[in-house]
Residue, then its C-alpha position, 0 to 999 in steps of 0.5 A: m308330074r304325070h298328066i292324064v287326059y280323058f277325052s269324051q266325045k259324048a259327055r254332057t257339058t251341062g249338069n241336067f242329065g239326071d241320075d243315069l250316068m251312062k246316058a249322060g255320055r258315060m259320066d260313070i267312066a269319068c268318075q272312075i278315072v278321077i278315083i283311079a288317077f288320084f288314089i292308090s291303096n290308102h294314099m293319094r298321088n301328089n304328082v298327077k294332074l288330070h284333064l277331063i275334056f267333055n265335048g258333048p252337047p249341049d254347050a261348048q267343050k268343057h276342060l276340067e283340070l284337077f290336081p290333088g290338094i295338100k291333104l284330104h283331112p288337114d285336122d288329122d295331124e292335130n289328132e295324132r299328136d294327142 
């Protein structure tokens, strides 16, 4: 399993940063890292665990651990059988 770590010294640790992701400690980069870590072409990587560590103000450090689910759309298999 691959472990990818993204550490941000300035990323906000609360959700009250408004619509400007750049002023929120470059949360736009954190969103891009999630996409890059899990999605390739038209598939989803199953062997990746992503660690997002936000050390910015105002709360204490936050560590989010993300890993892929089994399927994005579990009902797709049923539709293919019809």
